[in-house]
C-alpha positions as CSV (number, residue, x, y, z in Angstrom):
1,M,-3.6,-44.3,-23.5
2,A,-1.2,-44.6,-20.6
3,A,1.2,-42.2,-22.3
4,T,-1.7,-39.6,-22.8
5,G,-2.6,-40.0,-19.1
6,M,1.0,-39.6,-18.1
7,I,1.5,-36.4,-20.2
8,A,-1.7,-35.0,-18.8
9,G,-0.5,-35.7,-15.3
10,L,2.8,-34.1,-16.0
11,L,1.1,-31.0,-17.4
12,L,-1.2,-30.8,-14.4
13,L,1.8,-31.1,-12.1
14,A,3.8,-28.5,-14.0
15,C,0.8,-26.1,-13.9
16,S,0.2,-26.6,-10.2
17,Q,3.8,-26.0,-9.4
18,S,4.0,-22.8,-11.3
19,A,0.7,-21.4,-10.1
20,P,1.2,-18.9,-7.2
21,D,-0.1,-19.8,-3.8
22,N,-2.2,-16.6,-3.4
23,G,-3.8,-17.9,-0.2
24,K,-0.5,-18.0,1.6
25,S,0.7,-14.8,-0.1
26,R,-2.6,-13.1,0.8
27,Q,-2.1,-14.1,4.5
28,E,1.5,-12.8,4.4
29,I,0.4,-9.5,2.9
30,N,-2.5,-9.1,5.4
31,E,0.0,-9.7,8.2
32,L,2.5,-7.3,6.7
33,L,0.0,-4.5,6.3
34,D,-1.4,-5.0,9.8
35,S,2.1,-4.9,11.3
36,F,3.0,-1.9,9.1
37,N,0.1,0.0,10.6
38,K,0.9,-1.1,14.1
39,A,4.5,0.0,13.7
40,A,3.4,3.5,12.9
41,A,1.0,3.6,15.8
42,R,3.8,2.5,18.2
43,A,6.2,4.9,16.5
44,D,8.6,2.1,15.6
45,F,10.5,4.0,12.9
46,D,12.9,1.2,11.9
47,R,10.2,-1.5,11.8
48,Y,7.8,0.8,9.8
49,F,10.3,1.6,7.2
50,S,11.6,-2.0,6.9
51,Y,8.3,-2.9,5.1
52,Y,9.2,-0.5,2.2
53,S,11.5,-1.5,-0.6
54,D,14.6,0.6,-1.0
55,D,13.1,2.3,-4.0
56,A,9.6,2.8,-2.5
57,I,7.4,5.8,-3.1
58,F,4.9,7.3,-0.6
59,I,2.1,9.5,-1.9
60,G,0.3,11.3,0.8
61,T,-3.0,13.2,1.1
62,D,-1.6,16.6,0.1
63,A,-1.0,17.0,-3.6
64,T,2.6,17.9,-2.9
65,E,3.3,14.7,-1.0
66,N,5.2,12.4,-3.4
67,W,8.3,11.1,-1.7
68,D,11.0,8.5,-2.3
69,K,11.7,6.4,0.8
70,K,14.6,8.5,2.0
71,S,12.7,11.8,1.8
72,F,9.6,10.3,3.4
73,M,11.8,9.0,6.3
74,A,13.3,12.4,6.8
75,W,9.8,14.1,6.7
76,S,8.2,11.6,9.1
77,K,11.1,11.2,11.6
78,P,9.8,14.0,13.9
79,Y,6.4,12.3,14.1
80,F,8.0,9.0,15.1
81,D,10.4,10.8,17.5
82,R,7.5,12.3,19.5
83,G,6.4,8.7,20.4
84,R,3.4,8.3,18.2
85,A,3.2,8.7,14.4
86,W,-0.2,7.8,13.1
87,D,-2.8,5.2,14.0
88,F,-4.5,3.5,11.1
89,T,-6.6,0.4,11.4
90,S,-7.8,-1.4,8.3
91,V,-11.6,-2.0,8.3
92,Q,-11.8,-3.4,4.8
93,R,-9.0,-4.7,2.5
94,H,-8.8,-6.2,-1.0
95,I,-5.6,-7.8,-2.3
96,F,-4.9,-8.8,-6.0
97,F,-2.0,-10.6,-7.7
98,D,-0.4,-10.6,-11.1
99,K,-0.2,-14.0,-12.9
100,S,3.3,-14.6,-11.6
101,G,2.2,-14.2,-8.0
102,Q,5.3,-12.0,-7.4
103,T,3.5,-8.6,-7.6
104,A,0.4,-7.7,-5.6
105,W,-1.7,-4.6,-5.2
106,F,-4.2,-3.7,-2.5
107,D,-6.7,-1.1,-1.5
108,E,-8.2,-0.7,2.0
109,L,-10.4,1.5,4.0
110,L,-8.7,2.7,7.1
111,S,-10.1,4.1,10.4
112,T,-7.8,7.1,11.2
113,Q,-7.7,10.3,13.1
114,M,-8.9,11.9,9.8
115,K,-11.9,9.5,9.9
116,I,-12.1,7.1,6.9
117,C,-9.1,7.2,4.6
118,R,-8.1,4.9,1.7
119,G,-4.7,3.2,1.6
120,S,-3.6,1.5,-1.6
121,G,-0.3,0.3,-2.9
122,V,1.9,-2.2,-4.8
123,L,4.0,-4.9,-3.3
124,T,6.6,-7.2,-4.8
125,R,8.1,-10.4,-3.5
126,Q,11.8,-9.9,-2.7
127,G,13.3,-13.2,-1.8
128,K,11.0,-14.7,0.8
129,D,9.6,-11.3,1.9
130,W,6.9,-8.9,0.5
131,K,8.0,-5.2,0.3
132,I,5.9,-2.2,-0.3
133,N,7.0,-0.4,-3.5
134,Q,4.3,2.2,-3.5
135,Y,1.9,3.4,-0.9
136,V,-0.9,5.9,-1.5
137,L,-2.9,7.5,1.3
138,S,-6.1,9.3,0.3
139,M,-8.8,11.0,2.4
140,T,-12.2,10.0,1.4
141,V,-14.9,12.7,0.7
142,P,-18.5,11.7,1.0
143,N,-20.3,12.6,-2.3
144,P,-22.8,15.0,-0.6
145,L,-19.8,17.0,0.7
146,A,-17.7,17.1,-2.5
147,D,-18.8,20.6,-3.6
148,S,-18.1,22.1,-0.2
149,V,-14.7,20.4,0.0
150,T,-13.8,21.5,-3.5
151,S,-14.7,25.1,-2.6
152,M,-12.6,24.9,0.6
153,K,-9.5,23.6,-1.1
154,S,-9.7,25.6,-4.3
155,V,-7.9,28.6,-2.7
156,I,-4.7,26.5,-2.2
157,E,-5.0,24.1,-5.1
158,D,-5.8,26.7,-7.8
159,S,-2.4,28.2,-7.1
160,L,-0.8,24.8,-7.0
161,L,-2.4,23.9,-10.3
162,Q,-1.0,27.0,-12.0
163,T,2.5,26.1,-10.7
164,L,2.2,22.5,-11.8
165,K,1.0,23.4,-15.3
166,Q,4.2,25.5,-15.9
C-alpha cells in the first residue's frame, strides 16, 4: 500500500512539474501585449519591434498587407519617425495555450482610430521571453453594414481578386 501511495505521489509530482503555469504565462502575455501597444503609441520603434520574433509575420487590414518582420519595419518606419505610430488599446482579450505551454494564441478587441479592430496572433516562448510570431489586425464590420462595405470595397478588391487568382 505504501508503494502504491508513493508511486501515485511521484506521478502527481511529475504531472504538476510538467504542466505549464498558464496563470503566470497569461500575465506575461497580457503585459507584453499592453506594452507592445503602448510602444506603438509612443512611437518607440525599437521596443515595438523587440516584441516580434525574428521570423515574425504581420498581416494588416488591407489584403495586400502580409509582411515579414524586416518588410514591416521598413513600411512602418515613417510612421514611427513622425513621433506617433498607432494607438491601440485592448478592451477585451482572450489567451489560449497549447498543451506544452510554449505556444499561445490570442484574440482581442481594440479601441483604435479606426474604431473597433480585432488583433489576433501567435506567440512562442523563446527562452524566458514570449515573442510574437504572427500578428493579424482586422477591421470589424457591423453585420448591418456588411452589404454597404462590400459594395464600397468591391471596386478595388474585384481587381485584386483577379490578380490573385492568376
